MDTraj code that builds the backbone (N, CA, C; nanometers):
import mdtraj as md
import numpy as np

residues = "MET GLU GLU THR PRO THR ARG GLU ALA VAL VAL PRO ARG LEU ARG GLY ARG PHE GLY ARG GLU TYR THR TYR VAL GLU SER CYS PRO SER THR GLN ARG LEU LEU PRO PRO ASP ALA PRO GLU GLY ALA VAL SER VAL THR GLY GLU GLN THR GLU GLY ARG GLY ARG LEU GLY ARG ARG TRP GLU ALA PRO ALA GLY THR SER LEU LEU CYS SER VAL GLN LEU ARG PRO SER VAL ASN ALA ALA ARG LEU PRO GLN LEU THR VAL VAL GLY ALA GLU ALA CYS ALA GLU ALA ILE ARG VAL LEU THR GLY LEU GLU PRO ALA LEU LYS HIS PRO ASN ASP VAL LEU ILE GLY GLY ARG LYS VAL ALA VAL VAL LEU GLY VAL GLY VAL ASN ALA ASN VAL PRO ALA GLY GLU LEU PRO THR GLU VAL ARG ILE PRO PRO THR SER LEU LEU VAL GLU THR GLY SER PRO VAL ASP ARG ILE GLU LEU LEU VAL GLU LEU LEU ALA SER LEU GLU ARG ARG TYR ASP ALA TRP LEU PRO ALA".split()
xyz = np.array([
    [13.4604, 12.2850, 13.4637],
    [13.5632, 12.1643, 13.5072],
    [13.7026, 12.2741, 13.4876],
    [13.7783, 12.2391, 13.5603],
    [13.8991, 12.3241, 13.4897],
    [13.9738, 12.2277, 13.3909],
    [14.0550, 12.2757, 13.3034],
    [14.0949, 12.2553, 13.2166],
    [14.2260, 12.2478, 13.2152],
    [14.2683, 12.3442, 13.2530],
    [14.4523, 12.3339, 13.2389],
    [14.5528, 12.2388, 13.3528],
    [14.5889, 12.2016, 13.3190],
    [14.7082, 12.1308, 13.5041],
    [14.8156, 12.1790, 13.4786],
    [14.7684, 12.2842, 13.5292],
    [14.8940, 12.4163, 13.5531],
    [14.9437, 12.3160, 13.7588],
    [15.0533, 12.4196, 13.8079],
    [15.0784, 12.3827, 13.9314],
    [14.9757, 12.4271, 14.0053],
    [14.9305, 12.5363, 13.9990],
    [14.8229, 12.5850, 14.1384],
    [14.7170, 12.5018, 14.0637],
    [14.6706, 12.4213, 14.0066],
    [14.5083, 12.3149, 14.0017],
    [14.5799, 12.1849, 14.0000],
    [14.6862, 12.1424, 14.0213],
    [14.7098, 12.0245, 14.0626],
    [14.7709, 12.0066, 14.1683],
    [14.8703, 12.0574, 14.2305],
    [14.9382, 12.0578, 14.3282],
    [14.8859, 12.0408, 14.4310],
    [14.7731, 12.1272, 14.5331],
    [14.6661, 12.1177, 14.6106],
    [14.5898, 11.9763, 14.6238],
    [14.5692, 11.9421, 14.4893],
    [14.4951, 11.7829, 14.5034],
    [14.6067, 11.6749, 14.4940],
    [14.6964, 11.6822, 14.4936],
    [14.7749, 11.5270, 14.5557],
    [14.7654, 11.4773, 14.6572],
    [14.7889, 11.3785, 14.6705],
    [14.7804, 11.2419, 14.7836],
    [14.8863, 11.1998, 14.8333],
    [15.0192, 11.2426, 14.8074],
    [15.1261, 11.1938, 14.7661],
    [15.2623, 11.2345, 14.7790],
    [15.4023, 11.1953, 14.7683],
    [15.5015, 11.2556, 14.6903],
    [15.5283, 11.3163, 14.5464],
    [15.4498, 11.1815, 14.5235],
    [15.5392, 11.2709, 14.3450],
    [15.4142, 11.3501, 14.3125],
    [15.4541, 11.4323, 14.2129],
    [15.4027, 11.5546, 14.1696],
    [15.4453, 11.7071, 14.2491],
    [15.5416, 11.6734, 14.3875],
    [15.5192, 11.8183, 14.4394],
    [15.6196, 11.8965, 14.3711],
    [15.6994, 11.8257, 14.3082],
    [15.7555, 11.9170, 14.2374],
    [15.7459, 11.8742, 14.0846],
    [15.6980, 12.0390, 14.0405],
    [15.5485, 12.0367, 13.9341],
    [15.5779, 12.1520, 13.8322],
    [15.6124, 12.0756, 13.6699],
    [15.6684, 12.1790, 13.6077],
    [15.5437, 12.1641, 13.5002],
    [15.4290, 12.2999, 13.4560],
    [15.3557, 12.2734, 13.3134],
    [15.3678, 12.3846, 13.2450],
    [15.3998, 12.3402, 13.1011],
    [15.4227, 12.4933, 13.0219],
    [15.2947, 12.4077, 12.8744],
    [15.2697, 12.4907, 12.8523],
    [15.1195, 12.5320, 12.7324],
    [15.1880, 12.4067, 12.6410],
    [15.3276, 12.4623, 12.5748],
    [15.3780, 12.3350, 12.4469],
    [15.4975, 12.3157, 12.4613],
    [15.5885, 12.1905, 12.4220],
    [15.6958, 12.1174, 12.4331],
    [15.7306, 12.0100, 12.3336],
    [15.8208, 12.0284, 12.3252],
    [15.8941, 11.8981, 12.1724],
    [15.8910, 11.7828, 12.2866],
    [15.8626, 11.7540, 12.4228],
    [15.8831, 11.6403, 12.4828],
    [15.8772, 11.6903, 12.6461],
    [15.8119, 11.6410, 12.6946],
    [15.7822, 11.6468, 12.8589],
    [15.9130, 11.5735, 12.9767],
    [15.9933, 11.4831, 12.9125],
    [16.0897, 11.4424, 12.9523],
    [16.2168, 11.5128, 12.9146],
    [16.2210, 11.6400, 12.8256],
    [16.2933, 11.7340, 12.8668],
    [16.2563, 11.8726, 12.9166],
    [16.1497, 11.8036, 12.9949],
    [16.1540, 11.9564, 13.0358],
    [16.2021, 11.9488, 13.2063],
    [16.2540, 11.7879, 13.2259],
    [16.2429, 11.7540, 13.3687],
    [16.4640, 11.7193, 13.3928],
    [16.4964, 11.8469, 13.4429],
    [16.6453, 11.8148, 13.4767],
    [16.7449, 11.7202, 13.5163],
    [16.8385, 11.6964, 13.4515],
    [16.8834, 11.5567, 13.5445],
    [16.8840, 11.5268, 13.6569],
    [16.8918, 11.6679, 13.7287],
    [16.9009, 11.6480, 13.9004],
    [16.7794, 11.6711, 13.9151],
    [16.6562, 11.6552, 13.8594],
    [16.5046, 11.6443, 13.9457],
    [16.5151, 11.5355, 14.0000],
    [16.4682, 11.5713, 14.1576],
    [16.4462, 11.4787, 14.2572],
    [16.3217, 11.4036, 14.2136],
    [16.3325, 11.2590, 14.2859],
    [16.2226, 11.1620, 14.2570],
    [16.0537, 11.2161, 14.2631],
    [15.9998, 11.1803, 14.1818],
    [15.8514, 11.1994, 14.1980],
    [15.8398, 11.3396, 14.0643],
    [15.9654, 11.4006, 14.0672],
    [15.9201, 11.4912, 13.9932],
    [15.8287, 11.4935, 13.8749],
    [15.7443, 11.5723, 13.8713],
    [15.6825, 11.5737, 13.7101],
    [15.6451, 11.6744, 13.6199],
    [15.6501, 11.6295, 13.5203],
    [15.6365, 11.7604, 13.3408],
    [15.4915, 11.7233, 13.3110],
    [15.4646, 11.8513, 13.2707],
    [15.3107, 11.8255, 13.1973],
    [15.3225, 11.9385, 13.1378],
    [15.1885, 11.9302, 13.0096],
    [15.2387, 11.9712, 12.8350],
    [15.0922, 11.9587, 12.8265],
    [15.0380, 12.0800, 12.7526],
    [14.9253, 12.0549, 12.7108],
    [14.9183, 12.0448, 12.5218],
    [15.0664, 12.0043, 12.5303],
    [15.0741, 11.9561, 12.3736],
    [15.2233, 11.9736, 12.3811],
    [15.2379, 11.8219, 12.2776],
    [15.3933, 11.7687, 12.2837],
    [15.4313, 11.7806, 12.1457],
    [15.4933, 11.8707, 12.0851],
    [15.5530, 11.9167, 11.9360],
    [15.6086, 11.7656, 11.9002],
    [15.6683, 11.6906, 11.9355],
    [15.7619, 11.6054, 11.9400],
    [15.7557, 11.4418, 11.9749],
    [15.6337, 11.4781, 12.0459],
    [15.6015, 11.3298, 12.1158],
    [15.5976, 11.2117, 12.0287],
    [15.6855, 11.1110, 12.1397],
    [15.7404, 10.9969, 12.0555],
    [15.6900, 10.8832, 12.1629],
    [15.6539, 10.7803, 12.0551],
    [15.5957, 10.6245, 12.1203],
    [15.6805, 10.5525, 12.1404],
    [15.6242, 10.4142, 12.1375],
    [15.7506, 10.3171, 12.1339],
    [15.8071, 10.2950, 12.0053],
    [15.9617, 10.2595, 11.9648],
    [15.9713, 10.2353, 11.8605],
    [16.0165, 10.3679, 11.7865],
    [16.0426, 10.5213, 11.8428],
    [15.9700, 10.6801, 11.7767],
    [15.8228, 10.7028, 11.7409],
    [15.7411, 10.6052, 11.7282],
    [15.6687, 10.6436, 11.6253],
    [15.5830, 10.7755, 11.7269],
    [15.5241, 10.8724, 11.6492],
    [15.4928, 10.9596, 11.7017],
    [15.3648, 10.9591, 11.7649],
    [15.3582, 11.0618, 11.8856],
    [15.2535, 11.0569, 11.9346],
    [15.1926, 11.1413, 11.9183],
    [15.0675, 11.2096, 11.8724],
    [14.9495, 11.3461, 11.8139],
    [14.8686, 11.3341, 11.9287],
    [14.8389, 11.4208, 11.9724],
    [14.7076, 11.4486, 11.9529],
    [14.6924, 11.6435, 12.0286],
    [14.6129, 11.6555, 11.9747],
    [14.5578, 11.8458, 11.9426],
    [14.5745, 11.8284, 12.0738],
    [14.6313, 12.0057, 12.0911],
    [14.6654, 12.0948, 12.1966],
    [14.5352, 12.0632, 12.2906],
    [14.5412, 12.0714, 12.4261],
    [14.4383, 12.0996, 12.5525],
    [14.3712, 11.9597, 12.5679],
    [14.3789, 11.8306, 12.4949],
    [14.2565, 11.7473, 12.4508],
    [14.3646, 11.6166, 12.5758],
    [14.4661, 11.6382, 12.6141],
    [14.5369, 11.4972, 12.6401],
    [14.6087, 11.4964, 12.7589],
    [14.6335, 11.3845, 12.7917],
    [14.7153, 11.3976, 12.9685],
    [14.8737, 11.3782, 12.8761],
    [14.9408, 11.4518, 12.9313],
    [15.1041, 11.4444, 12.8435],
    [15.1462, 11.4686, 12.9551],
    [15.3241, 11.3655, 13.0204],
    [15.3937, 11.4095, 13.1174],
    [15.4824, 11.2677, 13.1716],
    [15.5536, 11.3324, 13.2331],
    [15.7103, 11.2448, 13.2549],
    [15.6860, 11.2417, 13.3766],
    [15.7296, 11.1330, 13.4656],
    [15.7612, 11.1506, 13.6045],
    [15.9109, 11.1216, 13.6397],
    [16.0447, 11.1585, 13.7374],
    [16.1070, 11.1128, 13.7421],
    [16.1083, 10.9688, 13.8521],
    [16.1791, 10.8961, 13.7857],
    [16.2285, 10.8010, 13.9022],
    [16.3667, 10.7124, 13.9026],
    [16.3867, 10.7592, 14.0510],
    [16.5619, 10.6835, 14.0653],
    [16.4953, 10.5572, 14.1581],
    [16.4837, 10.4466, 14.1041],
    [16.4991, 10.3261, 14.1791],
    [16.6566, 10.2652, 14.2104],
    [16.6550, 10.2029, 14.3266],
    [16.8072, 10.1858, 14.3513],
    [16.7198, 10.0083, 14.3603],
    [16.7458, 9.9967, 14.2208],
    [16.7603, 9.8633, 14.1886],
    [16.9085, 9.7964, 14.1068],
    [16.8523, 9.6287, 14.1217],
    [16.9862, 9.6210, 14.0177],
    [16.8786, 9.6109, 13.8712],
    [16.9945, 9.6988, 13.7730],
    [16.9315, 9.6899, 13.6119],
    [16.8437, 9.6053, 13.5225],
    [16.8852, 9.4579, 13.5845],
    [16.7987, 9.4093, 13.4786],
    [16.6388, 9.3719, 13.5525],
    [16.6103, 9.5079, 13.7027],
    [16.4705, 9.4675, 13.7455],
    [16.4344, 9.6222, 13.6416],
    [16.4874, 9.7394, 13.5999],
    [16.4518, 9.8297, 13.5681],
    [16.3196, 9.8074, 13.4582],
    [16.3221, 9.6854, 13.3408],
    [16.2454, 9.6874, 13.2210],
    [16.0652, 9.6762, 13.3332],
    [16.0720, 9.6360, 13.4501],
    [15.9525, 9.6076, 13.4840],
    [15.8935, 9.7509, 13.5336],
    [15.9422, 9.8079, 13.5492],
    [15.8940, 9.9953, 13.5727],
    [15.7832, 10.0120, 13.4503],
    [15.8162, 9.9762, 13.3240],
    [15.7060, 9.9955, 13.2251],
    [15.6236, 9.9499, 13.2543],
    [15.5591, 9.8007, 13.3119],
    [15.4506, 9.7698, 13.3127],
    [15.4020, 9.8053, 13.4423],
    [15.4964, 9.8568, 13.5678],
    [15.4754, 9.8877, 13.6674],
    [15.3518, 10.0793, 13.6149],
    [15.4084, 10.1335, 13.5544],
    [15.3603, 10.2673, 13.5274],
    [15.2293, 10.2252, 13.4109],
    [15.2231, 10.1272, 13.3512],
    [15.1107, 10.0795, 13.2637],
    [15.0216, 10.0611, 13.3533],
    [15.0195, 9.9875, 13.4343],
    [14.9248, 9.9271, 13.5586],
    [14.8681, 10.0749, 13.6468],
    [14.9867, 10.1713, 13.6379],
    [14.8896, 10.3085, 13.6920],
    [14.8020, 10.3213, 13.6403],
    [14.8792, 10.3704, 13.5423],
    [14.7484, 10.4627, 13.3941],
    [14.6629, 10.3315, 13.3763],
    [14.6511, 10.2448, 13.3836],
    [14.5294, 10.1793, 13.3411],
    [14.4015, 10.1373, 13.4904],
    [14.5055, 10.1798, 13.6063],
    [14.4040, 10.1429, 13.7286],
    [14.3506, 10.2981, 13.7236],
    [14.4468, 10.3910, 13.7252],
    [14.3814, 10.5735, 13.7373],
    [14.2562, 10.5823, 13.6388],
    [14.2783, 10.5379, 13.4862],
    [14.1648, 10.5494, 13.3896],
    [14.0418, 10.4610, 13.4828],
    [14.1025, 10.3332, 13.4900],
    [13.9458, 10.2613, 13.5545],
    [13.9017, 10.3365, 13.6747],
    [13.9475, 10.4094, 13.7604],
    [13.8853, 10.4859, 13.9018],
    [13.8079, 10.6051, 13.8765],
    [13.8461, 10.6581, 13.7755],
    [13.7969, 10.7788, 13.7041],
    [13.6980, 10.7637, 13.6071],
    [13.7012, 10.6719, 13.5516],
    [13.5867, 10.6260, 13.4289],
    [13.5415, 10.5432, 13.4533],
    [13.5271, 10.4091, 13.4997],
    [13.4435, 10.3008, 13.4937],
    [13.4766, 10.2396, 13.4339],
    [13.5844, 10.2553, 13.2932],
    [13.5795, 10.1769, 13.1958],
    [13.7265, 10.0985, 13.2476],
    [13.7147, 9.9653, 13.1820],
    [13.8075, 9.8024, 13.1884],
    [13.9607, 9.8102, 13.0649],
    [14.0602, 9.8701, 13.1087],
    [14.1582, 9.9079, 13.0436],
    [14.2302, 9.7752, 13.0238],
    [14.2792, 9.7349, 12.8895],
    [14.3874, 9.6196, 12.9512],
    [14.5000, 9.6694, 12.8845],
    [14.5896, 9.5908, 12.9477],
    [14.7494, 9.6294, 12.8638],
    [14.7601, 9.5070, 12.7995],
    [14.8956, 9.5878, 12.6819],
    [14.8965, 9.5309, 12.5586],
    [15.1002, 9.5392, 12.5644],
    [15.1344, 9.4469, 12.6465],
    [15.3115, 9.4759, 12.6242],
    [15.3543, 9.5360, 12.5345],
    [15.4787, 9.5992, 12.5173],
    [15.5211, 9.6242, 12.6807],
    [15.4710, 9.7539, 12.7794],
    [15.3571, 9.8712, 12.6782],
    [15.3626, 10.0113, 12.6998],
    [15.2361, 10.0895, 12.6414],
    [15.1993, 9.9676, 12.6066],
    [15.0304, 10.0625, 12.5813],
    [14.8963, 9.9981, 12.6809],
    [14.8293, 10.0787, 12.6650],
    [14.6973, 10.0902, 12.7796],
    [14.5411, 10.1047, 12.6724],
    [14.4731, 9.9852, 12.6169],
    [14.3857, 9.9819, 12.5576],
    [14.2661, 9.9685, 12.6443],
    [14.1384, 9.9987, 12.5377],
    [14.0653, 9.9938, 12.5823],
    [13.9630, 9.9544, 12.4704],
    [13.8851, 9.8163, 12.4704],
    [13.8369, 9.7977, 12.3810],
    [13.9085, 9.7450, 12.2735],
    [14.0248, 9.7009, 12.2911],
    [14.0736, 9.6595, 12.1927],
    [14.2027, 9.8439, 12.0628],
    [14.1208, 9.9319, 12.1461],
    [14.2493, 10.0490, 12.1030],
    [14.2807, 10.0954, 12.1641],
    [14.3948, 10.1539, 12.1429],
    [14.5528, 10.2086, 12.1964],
    [14.4394, 10.3544, 12.2705],
    [14.4430, 10.3862, 12.3906],
    [14.4230, 10.5416, 12.4725],
    [14.5269, 10.5552, 12.5615],
    [14.6536, 10.4949, 12.5931],
    [14.7756, 10.5575, 12.6128],
    [14.8656, 10.4678, 12.5776],
    [14.9992, 10.5407, 12.6047],
    [15.1178, 10.5158, 12.6381],
    [15.2028, 10.5211, 12.7352],
    [15.2923, 10.4138, 12.8011],
    [15.3806, 10.4624, 12.9163],
    [15.4991, 10.4379, 12.9253],
    [15.5304, 10.4850, 12.9138],
    [15.6029, 10.6209, 13.0327],
    [15.7048, 10.6376, 12.9612],
    [15.7296, 10.8285, 12.9304],
    [15.6001, 10.9047, 12.9902],
    [15.5387, 10.8876, 12.9626],
    [15.4181, 10.9504, 13.0335],
    [15.2769, 10.9186, 12.9794],
    [15.2141, 10.9673, 12.8918],
    [15.0792, 10.9314, 12.7646],
    [15.0280, 10.9998, 12.6827],
    [14.8866, 10.9556, 12.7194],
    [14.7954, 10.9782, 12.7562],
    [14.6689, 10.9651, 12.7582],
    [14.5434, 11.0479, 12.6598],
    [14.5198, 11.0093, 12.5867],
    [14.3821, 11.0527, 12.4967],
    [14.2772, 11.0556, 12.5992],
    [14.2919, 11.1937, 12.6115],
    [14.1671, 11.1954, 12.7537],
    [14.0225, 11.2926, 12.6488],
    [14.0908, 11.4058, 12.5840],
    [13.9222, 11.4464, 12.5639],
    [13.9534, 11.4613, 12.4061],
    [14.0246, 11.3883, 12.3680],
    [14.0275, 11.3864, 12.1759],
    [13.8758, 11.3455, 12.1483],
    [13.8095, 11.3951, 12.0300],
    [13.6842, 11.3691, 11.9650],
    [13.7295, 11.2712, 11.8456],
    [13.6749, 11.1851, 11.8447],
    [13.6750, 11.0617, 11.7197],
    [13.7176, 11.1281, 11.6148],
    [13.6938, 11.2604, 11.5880],
    [13.7301, 11.2474, 11.4317],
    [13.8789, 11.3511, 11.4132],
    [13.9073, 11.3101, 11.5516],
    [14.0890, 11.3784, 11.5401],
    [14.1966, 11.3246, 11.5565],
    [14.1379, 11.2314, 11.6133],
    [14.2051, 11.0688, 11.6171],
    [14.2880, 11.0182, 11.5293],
    [14.4152, 10.9472, 11.4729],
    [14.4927, 10.9680, 11.4012],
    [14.4015, 10.8104, 11.3056],
    [14.4662, 10.8712, 11.1709],
    [14.4060, 10.7170, 11.1261],
    [14.4875, 10.6672, 11.0768],
    [14.5995, 10.6546, 11.0124],
    [14.7066, 10.6065, 11.0207],
    [14.8202, 10.5437, 11.0826],
    [14.7784, 10.4689, 11.1319],
    [14.8210, 10.3514, 11.2747],
    [14.8018, 10.2514, 11.2296],
    [14.9108, 10.1737, 11.3268],
    [14.9041, 10.0304, 11.3301],
    [14.7677, 9.9657, 11.4159],
    [14.7806, 10.0316, 11.5485],
    [14.6611, 9.9998, 11.6242],
    [14.5479, 10.1057, 11.6627],
    [14.4185, 10.0774, 11.6404],
    [14.3213, 10.2117, 11.6178],
    [14.3429, 10.2713, 11.7331],
    [14.3536, 10.4134, 11.7613],
    [14.2949, 10.4836, 11.8765],
    [14.1988, 10.5183, 11.9282],
    [14.1642, 10.5614, 12.0567],
    [14.0334, 10.5827, 12.0955],
    [14.0578, 10.6865, 12.2059],
    [13.9572, 10.7579, 12.3201],
    [14.0220, 10.8461, 12.3415],
    [13.8654, 10.8065, 12.4732],
    [13.9123, 10.8748, 12.5960],
    [13.8233, 10.8665, 12.6795],
    [13.6755, 10.8994, 12.6972],
    [13.6429, 11.0200, 12.6368],
    [13.5900, 11.1203, 12.5818],
    [13.4948, 11.0514, 12.4857],
    [13.5589, 10.9634, 12.3994],
    [13.4851, 10.8561, 12.3023],
    [13.4435, 10.7577, 12.3345],
    [13.5122, 10.6964, 12.4646],
    [13.4773, 10.5638, 12.5197],
    [13.3683, 10.6194, 12.6374],
    [13.3556, 10.7067, 12.6965],
    [13.2791, 10.7543, 12.8031],
    [13.1577, 10.8171, 12.7590],
    [13.1766, 10.8978, 12.6783],
    [13.0536, 10.9584, 12.6525],
    [13.0730, 11.1329, 12.6916],
    [13.1772, 11.1581, 12.7911],
    [13.1326, 11.2963, 12.8098],
    [13.2921, 11.2995, 12.8422],
    [13.3585, 11.4412, 12.8816],
    [13.4977, 11.4787, 12.9063],
    [13.5499, 11.4411, 13.0255],
    [13.6913, 11.4271, 12.9960],
    [13.7259, 11.3791, 13.1526],
    [13.8326, 11.5053, 13.2159],
    [13.8418, 11.5057, 13.3331],
    [13.8874, 11.6355, 13.3932],
    [14.0314, 11.5653, 13.3929],
    [14.1079, 11.5923, 13.2874],
    [14.2413, 11.5845, 13.2703],
    [14.3426, 11.6072, 13.4630],
    [14.3260, 11.7014, 13.5222],
    [14.3384, 11.7124, 13.6013],
    [14.3335, 11.6111, 13.7575],
    [14.1654, 11.5937, 13.7510],
    [14.2230, 11.4519, 13.8349],
    [14.2499, 11.3096, 13.8042],
    [14.2679, 11.3216, 13.6525],
    [14.3203, 11.1847, 13.5903],
    [14.4159, 11.1825, 13.6588],
    [14.5136, 11.2925, 13.6266],
    [14.6861, 11.3039, 13.6618],
    [14.6916, 11.2448, 13.7932],
    [14.6392, 11.3242, 13.8912],
    [14.6077, 11.3240, 14.0608],
    [14.5992, 11.1708, 14.0547],
    [14.5810, 11.1167, 13.9718],
    [14.5201, 11.0011, 14.0141],
    [14.5960, 10.8839, 13.9632],
    [14.6452, 10.9508, 13.8534],
    [14.8196, 10.8733, 13.7799],
    [14.9353, 10.8707, 13.8589],
    [14.9234, 10.9849, 13.9286],
    [15.0175, 10.9818, 14.0151],
    [14.9890, 10.9489, 14.1549],
    [14.8948, 10.9220, 14.2051],
    [14.8899, 10.8114, 14.3218],
    [14.9105, 10.6656, 14.3215],
    [14.8615, 10.6387, 14.1876],
    [14.8853, 10.4946, 14.1559],
    [14.9904, 10.4670, 14.1366],
    [15.0403, 10.5475, 14.0642],
    [15.1692, 10.5403, 14.0289],
    [15.2688, 10.4931, 14.1519],
    [15.2602, 10.6189, 14.2366],
    [15.3463, 10.5886, 14.3775],
    [15.3334, 10.4799, 14.4300],
    [15.1722, 10.4613, 14.4846],
    [15.1463, 10.3296, 14.5391],
    [15.2076, 10.2128, 14.4692],
    [15.2044, 10.2014, 14.3300],
    [15.2805, 10.0836, 14.2786],
    [15.3898, 10.0647, 14.2407],
    [15.4508, 10.2333, 14.2606],
    [15.6444, 10.1741, 14.2608],
    [15.6553, 10.1826, 14.3824],
    [15.5828, 10.2122, 14.4808],
    [15.6452, 10.1831, 14.6627],
    [15.6836, 10.0037, 14.6384],
    [15.5532, 9.9455, 14.6060],
    [15.5225, 9.8025, 14.6171],
    [15.6360, 9.7855, 14.5207],
    [15.6806, 9.8004, 14.4042],
    [15.7617, 9.7144, 14.3534],
    [15.9072, 9.7114, 14.3579],
    [15.9690, 9.8260, 14.4773],
    [16.0562, 9.8195, 14.5191],
    [16.1090, 9.7453, 14.6015],
    [16.2477, 9.6896, 14.6373],
    [16.2948, 9.6078, 14.7881],
    [16.2321, 9.6711, 14.8790],
    [16.2310, 9.5747, 14.9781],
    [16.1893, 9.6431, 15.0966],
    [16.3751, 9.6767, 15.1980],
])
top = md.Topology()
chain = top.add_chain()
for i, resn in enumerate(residues, 1):
    res = top.add_residue(resn, chain, resSeq=i)
    for name in ("N", "CA", "C"):
        top.add_atom(name, md.element.get_by_symbol(name[0]), res)
traj = md.Trajectory(xyz[None], top)
């Protein structure tokens, strides 16, 4: 199973326009900082390790290097500003769908941007951080919502590249449906 979601490993497997502009680095403070302000819609940045990853309310997102899917996607919707908070739900639904398709698990959403499996957090959306192959002993314990990983829940490693490909396809489909006609 391919482990590193490099451009060469991911782009040939893409099924839509999201991710055609693709950046991968082994480590960075935040994938959002890898996307330049003029990046085209659908541009994606991915890292193996985020050193300053943050969840909602500034909480740290911690994951051992090479174990999680950590990415940001550039979106440029032409919608009324009042609709923009809905994007979080669109992203969370896309993430849950990708996990469901790839693993057969049944994720639930916790408002506004957490994806849960069995009441434990597996992902935070947008930027996206999915605990893919984090062993149980390496998950943080001093957190409000107990974490889990796809490895813990399925009992076997998850192909992070396939998870990313599925996530981008689901996000693109849901995003396009959300946009005004």
